[in-house]
N, C-alpha and C positions, 0 to 999 in steps of 0.2 A: 504494500500500500504506500502510495506517495504521501509524503508530508509536505503540505503546501501552506503558505501564509500570504495573506493579502495585507498590504501595509499602506497607510495614509498618514498624513501629517499628525493627527491627534489620536488615531486608532479608534475612532468612534463611528460615526455614520457612514462615511465614504468607504472605509475598509469593510464594514459589514455588508454594504451593497455589493462591493467587488467580490466578497466571499460568496454571496448568493449566486452571482453570475458565474463565477469560476466553478462552483459546485454543479450548477446546471450543465455547463459544458462538459465537465469530466463525466457526469452521469450519462449524458447523451453519447459520449465517446466510449462508454463502458470501461472507464478507468477508475479503479478504486483509489480514492484520495481522501485524506483527512485534512480538511481546510480550516485554518485558524485565521484570526485577524488581530491586528495590533498596530500601534504607532510605528512610524519609521524608526524612531529612537530605539524602541524595544526590538524591532526586527533586525536592525543592524547588529545589535549585540547577540542576537539569537539565530542569525541567518544560517550558521553552520549546522544547526539542528534540523534544517529543512532541506528538502530536495529542490523546491522551487519557491521563489519569492516573486509575487506580482505587486507592482506599484506603478505610479505615474512615471512616464518617461523622464520627467524632470527630477525624479528622486533616485534614479538608478545609480547615480554617482556616489550616493551615500554608502553603498554596499561594497565591502572588500571581503569577498567570500572565497572559500576553498573551491577546488575543481568540481566537487560533487554538487554544489549548489548553483542552480541557474537563476539568474535574475531577469525577469521579463518586464519590460517597461511598456505601459499602455498609453496610447494617445487618447482614446475614448474609453474611459473607465467603465462605461455601461454597455459596451458593444460585445455581445457574446460571439459575434462573428470574428472580431479582432482577437479575442481571447483564443478562440479555436485555431485561427490561423497561426498565432504565435506559439501555441502549444505544439502544433505540427512542425513549425519551422525550427523549434528548439530541440526537436528529436525526442520529445517526451513519449510519443506513441510510436 
Protein backbone atom coordinates (compact mmCIF):
# COMPACT_ATOMS: atom_id res chain seq x y z
CA UNK A 1 0.00 0.00 0.00
CA UNK A 2 1.30 3.43 -0.94
CA UNK A 3 1.73 6.01 1.79
CA UNK A 4 0.67 9.39 0.36
CA UNK A 5 0.38 12.87 1.84
CA UNK A 6 -1.37 15.99 0.58
CA UNK A 7 0.25 19.18 1.83
CA UNK A 8 -0.83 22.81 1.81
CA UNK A 9 0.25 25.97 3.59
CA UNK A 10 -1.67 25.41 6.82
CA UNK A 11 -2.69 21.76 6.58
CA UNK A 12 -6.36 22.57 6.96
CA UNK A 13 -8.93 22.98 4.20
CA UNK A 14 -6.93 22.81 0.98
CA UNK A 15 -4.95 19.72 1.92
CA UNK A 16 -8.18 17.99 2.99
CA UNK A 17 -9.73 18.72 -0.41
CA UNK A 18 -6.58 17.54 -2.23
CA UNK A 19 -6.64 14.39 -0.09
CA UNK A 20 -10.20 13.63 -1.22
CA UNK A 21 -9.32 14.19 -4.88
CA UNK A 22 -6.17 12.03 -4.63
CA UNK A 23 -8.14 9.26 -2.90
CA UNK A 24 -10.74 9.32 -5.69
CA UNK A 25 -8.05 8.97 -8.36
CA UNK A 26 -6.20 6.15 -6.61
CA UNK A 27 -9.50 4.31 -6.07
CA UNK A 28 -10.42 4.75 -9.75
CA UNK A 29 -6.98 3.40 -10.76
CA UNK A 30 -7.35 0.46 -8.32
CA UNK A 31 -4.22 1.48 -6.39
CA UNK A 32 -4.24 0.85 -2.64
CA UNK A 33 -3.17 4.07 -0.94
CA UNK A 34 -3.26 5.45 2.58
CA UNK A 35 -3.68 9.21 2.06
CA UNK A 36 -2.99 11.72 4.85
CA UNK A 37 -3.00 15.52 4.85
CA UNK A 38 -0.93 18.08 6.72
CA UNK A 39 0.80 21.44 6.46
CA UNK A 40 3.87 21.88 4.27
CA UNK A 41 5.94 22.47 7.41
CA UNK A 42 4.90 19.11 8.82
CA UNK A 43 5.21 17.36 5.47
CA UNK A 44 8.75 18.59 4.85
CA UNK A 45 9.94 17.06 8.10
CA UNK A 46 8.00 13.81 7.55
CA UNK A 47 8.34 13.42 3.77
CA UNK A 48 10.72 10.47 4.01
CA UNK A 49 7.93 8.51 5.73
CA UNK A 50 5.80 8.72 2.57
CA UNK A 51 6.05 7.30 -0.94
CA UNK A 52 4.42 10.32 -2.57
CA UNK A 53 3.85 13.95 -1.57
CA UNK A 54 1.28 16.08 -3.41
CA UNK A 55 1.33 19.86 -3.08
CA UNK A 56 1.05 23.05 -5.11
CA UNK A 57 3.79 23.43 -7.72
CA UNK A 58 4.92 26.57 -5.89
CA UNK A 59 5.66 24.51 -2.75
CA UNK A 60 7.67 21.64 -4.26
CA UNK A 61 10.96 23.44 -3.57
CA UNK A 62 10.35 23.06 0.17
CA UNK A 63 11.00 19.32 -0.05
CA UNK A 64 14.42 17.71 0.20
CA UNK A 65 13.59 14.05 0.18
CA UNK A 66 15.28 10.75 -0.40
CA UNK A 67 15.14 8.78 -3.61
CA UNK A 68 12.11 6.77 -2.49
CA UNK A 69 9.81 9.79 -2.03
CA UNK A 70 8.26 11.41 -5.10
CA UNK A 71 7.07 14.99 -4.84
CA UNK A 72 4.28 15.88 -7.25
CA UNK A 73 3.41 19.53 -7.78
CA UNK A 74 -0.07 20.43 -8.96
CA UNK A 75 -1.13 23.52 -10.91
CA UNK A 76 -4.85 22.94 -10.37
CA UNK A 77 -5.28 21.42 -6.94
CA UNK A 78 -8.86 20.37 -7.71
CA UNK A 79 -8.22 18.62 -11.02
CA UNK A 80 -8.52 14.85 -10.77
CA UNK A 81 -7.42 14.68 -14.40
CA UNK A 82 -4.13 16.47 -13.58
CA UNK A 83 -3.61 14.25 -10.53
CA UNK A 84 -4.12 11.12 -12.62
CA UNK A 85 -1.83 12.37 -15.39
CA UNK A 86 0.93 13.18 -12.91
CA UNK A 87 0.57 9.84 -11.11
CA UNK A 88 1.08 8.08 -14.43
CA UNK A 89 3.97 10.36 -15.44
CA UNK A 90 5.72 9.71 -12.10
CA UNK A 91 5.62 5.98 -12.75
CA UNK A 92 3.50 5.22 -9.71
CA UNK A 93 1.32 2.80 -11.66
